[in-house]
N, C-alpha and C positions, 0 to 999 in steps of 0.2 A: 175568839175562835169558835166555832162550832164544834159541838160534841157529838160523837157518834161512836157506839159500843163496837167495838172491835171486829164482831162479825159481821156489822152492817157494813163496816169500812171495808173490810175484805172481800165482802161482795159485790159493792161496788167498784172495786179495782178489778176485780175478775172480770166484771161485764165489761169495763172499759178495757182492758187487756183484748177481751175477745171482739169488740168493736175493732180495735185497732189492726189487728191480726186480719180481720174480715177486707179492712179498707185496703192493705196489703197485698191480699192473696186475690182478691175479685176484685177492689176496684169501686168499693159501695162505700159510700160515705155515709153514714147515716148514723143516728144515736139510737135507732130502734133494732129489736130483736125479738125472736120467739123463746119459749123453753127450749123447741126442737133442736134448732140451730145451736142455742148456748150450750145444752147439753151435749152433744156431737162433739163438739170442740173440747167442752172441757174431760171428756172421757177419753181424747186423743191425747190430752196434755197431763202427762204424769207428774208436774209440778203443784199441780194443783189438788192432788189427789187427796192429803191430808185434811181436807173437808168434804164431809159426805153430799152426794148432791141433793139427798133431800132438805139438807141444812142449807144450802143454796136456792134450793126452791121455795122452802118456806120464807128464808129472808127475802126474796123479791116482793112475796107477796105482802111483809112487813112493812118494807121500803116504798109498797104501793099505797099503802094506807098512810105515811109518813110526806107521800107527794113527794118525794126524790126519783121514784119512778113511776111513769105514768101508761095507765093502760090506754091503748089507743085504738082498739077496735080487732079485729079478725081476719085472718086469712082466708084464702077461698077454701082451702081445707079445716078451717073452724079452730086454726090455732090462735091463739090470743097473742097481739103484736105489745109488747112493753118498747117506752122509750124512757132512756135516761135523762132526768131533766138538767136543764143548766144550773141549777141550786146544786145538784148531786157534781158536778163537775167542779163547780167551784169551790166544793168543800173537799175534793180533791186535791186539786191544785193548793189548797190553802195547807192542810196534813204535809204534803209531798215538800211545800217549802220550808216548812217548820223542819220538817226531818234533814232536810237536805243544810240546813242551817245550823243545827246543832253539832252534827259532824258525826251523827252516831252512822 
């Protein structure tokens, strides 16, 4: 099993939840996001408020260094585009399957 710190895992889960929401609401089936879009969603969803936005921002950069999130360029308004990697999604699935099997 791959090991991730709690904050790294929480940040990946938050990003994946944002991408699922965006797919449901806007029909955008993409693994990519910007800080601005993620932050707007983050601030509207109070159930993630226990993590400070500065921590999420910092861990996105750390996950980029670990190649679990990739920088893919910029938008027309000069915002950086990030994409969650397939490896990160596999790690999240692995953690979820182990969590559900243990009955916690």
